[in-house]
N, C-alpha and C positions, 0 to 999 in steps of 0.2 A: 713703729706702729704697725699692727697687723692689718694687711689689706683685706678688702672685701672680695668676694667671688666676682670675677670680671663679667660674668654673664648673669647678673642678677635678674631674675624673672619671678614675679609674684603673681599668682593667679587668684582672682577673686571670683565672685559669682558671675559677674558680667564683663570683667575686664582682665587684660594682661598689663601689668605694670613692668616696664622695662626701660633700660637706658636709651637715651636718644641716639638715633642713627642719622647719617647724612641724608638718607632718603626721606626723612621726616620733615625736611625744611618747608616744603610747600604747605603741608597740613598745619605745621606749627605757626608759620608766619601768617597764613590765612586766618586761622582761628584767633590768634592774638590781634590781628588787624580788625577783624569783624567784632571783636569783644573789647576794643580799646576803651570806649566810653564806660563800659561796665567795670573794667579792671583798674584803670588809672587812678581812681579815687583811693585805692587801697595799696598802691605800689609806689616804690621810688620812681622818680621821673625817668621816663624812657630816653635813652640817648638817641640822637638822630639816626644812628646805625642799628638801633634795636631790632628791627625786622629784616635786616639784610642777611644774605646768604653767608657773608663773612662772619657776622656776629654769631650766626647759628653754628657755623663750622667751629668757631672758638668754643661755643657752648658744648658741642660734642666732644672736643678734645679735652676740655676741663672735666667733663663728666667721667671720661675714661681715666684720667689722672686721679681724680678724687676717689673713685672706687678703688683704683689700684693702691693708693696710699692709705685707704681706710678713713679718709676725713669726711666723706659725704657719699650719699646714695641718691643721685638725681634720677627720677623716673618719670616717664610719660605714661599717661593713662590711655590705653587703647581699648576701645569697646570691641569685644570679640566678634559679635554678630556681623558687623559691617566694617571693621578695622578703622573706625572713626577715632581721631584724636579728641579726647574729652577735656584734658587739662594736664597738669603736672603736679608732682609732689616730691619734695626733697627732704631727706633726713640729712642735715648739714651739721657742721661744727661737732662732729663725733669726737668725744673725748674719752680716752681710756684711763687706766690707772684708777685712782680712788673715785673719780666721778662716774665713769661708765654711763655717759649721758649723750644726748644729741638734741638738736633743735629741728622742729618740723616747720616747713613752709609749703604753701600750696596755692594753686589757682585753678579755676575751672572756667571754661569758655561759656559765655553767656547762654548759648542754646542748651547747655547741659546743666545749668544751675537749677537747684531745687528738685533734682531728680534722684538724689541719694548716691550719686557717683563718688563724691568726695568722702562721704561717711564710709562707704565701702573701702576706699583707698586708705583712709586714715586708720581704720581698724586693721587692715591687712599689714600696713607698714609698721604699725605699733607692735602687732603680734610678731612680725619678723624681727624687729629690733630687740624684743625681749627674749625670743626663743633662739634665733639663729645668731644674732650679733652679741647676745648676752649683755645688752644694755640694761641699766636699772632705772633710768629716768629719761623721759621724752618731754621736752619743753616746747611750748608754742606761745606766740604773742600775736595780738591783733588790736586794731583800733577799738576803743571802747564802744563806738557807735556801730560797729560792724556786727549787727545782730545775727546774721547768717553764719559768720565764722565762729562767733561765740557759741551759737547753738549747736553747730556740728561738733565742736570740740567737746562740749558738755555731753552730747549724746554718745560720744566715743570714749567716755570715762575720764576725760581730762577735768581737773579741778582748778578752780580759780585760786591764784596765790597772791595777787596784788597788782600794783600798778608800777610800771617803770617810767620814770619821767624822761621826756625827750629821748625816747628809745631808738627811733629810726626816723630818717627823713622820708616822709611820704608826701607825694604830690608837691614836692619842693619845700616842705616845712617840717621842722622837728616836731614830732608828735609823741604824746604819751601813748603807751600801749598797756593793755591788760595782759597779765601773764597767767598761763595755765601750765599744768604739768600732769603727766600720767606716770605712775610709778608701778614697776613690776611688783606684784603682790601687795598692792595698795590697801592699807588698813585705815586710811584717814577718815573714811565716811564722807558725808556731804560737807562741803565748806560753803560759807556765805559768799554769794556773788555780789561784787561791788558795782 
């Protein structure tokens, strides 16, 4: 599998998207901690070690390995004007060969929600995936009741494809997810949203 460039940096209008670094620990753990109530309804249950330095060190190491082996591209969203950490976006499960696809996951800290940061990040990562990584399909999934996530995906050109039963454990329960995809050179037109 062809690895990605080790120093992935994507510039958007207001942000730099880059790999996590050890020096990001305080900003990352602080934002995740302050946003816990906002995030935990949409995420797998956090382990007791989730916000520890050790867990973050492991995250940084995994990020470097994943980029190196071409399996994922985990990026932090850093606002340029004040260097604030806004959230994160990961293009994961990158598959080559006949699939040429990847899966998008993301989160934004509560203070930065509904300000267009995630839309900016999704558009930039999707463009990078199609043009630089030569992927053909980007997939994303979210809980059916997550109107904000569904809305941002739709605004970024992702189209509804269906429902995956018991797709992921979220907040300790197996949950159905709605599936979206964005295709390079998409000619599907609008699809009905379920």
